[in-house]
N, C-alpha and C positions, 0 to 999 in steps of 0.2 A: 213396681207399680201394680202388677197383677195381684200381688198379695194384699195390698191396701184395698184394691177393688173388691177382692173376695171377702175381706174382713168387713167391709161396709155392707156387702150383700148378706153376710151371716147375721149382722145386727138387724137388718131389715127382715130377715127370715123369722123373727120373733112374732111378726104379724101373721095370723092364720090365713089371711087372704093372699099372701105373697106366694107367687108361683114363679119358677125360673125355667125358661126354655132356652136351650143352647145347642149349638152344633160344635162347640169348642170344648173338648174335654182334656186338652193338652197339658202335659208336663206337671201334673199333680197340683195345679193351681186352684182347682175348684172342689177338691175332695172335702174340705171342711164345710163348704156350702151344701154339697150333696148329702153329707151326714146330718146337717142341721135341718134340711128340708124333707128328707125321706122321699115319699111318693110325689111331693110337689116339685121335685127336681126332674126335669124332662130334657 
């Protein structure tokens, strides 16, 4: 389920106004999103 959530967020990351703020970095689930967003991933 976390992978589907991350894939959905990666698709949303195509919009330049999209920023993601999280306290959960666990278990390599969000790395694709971090790579897609760069500095917009906090």
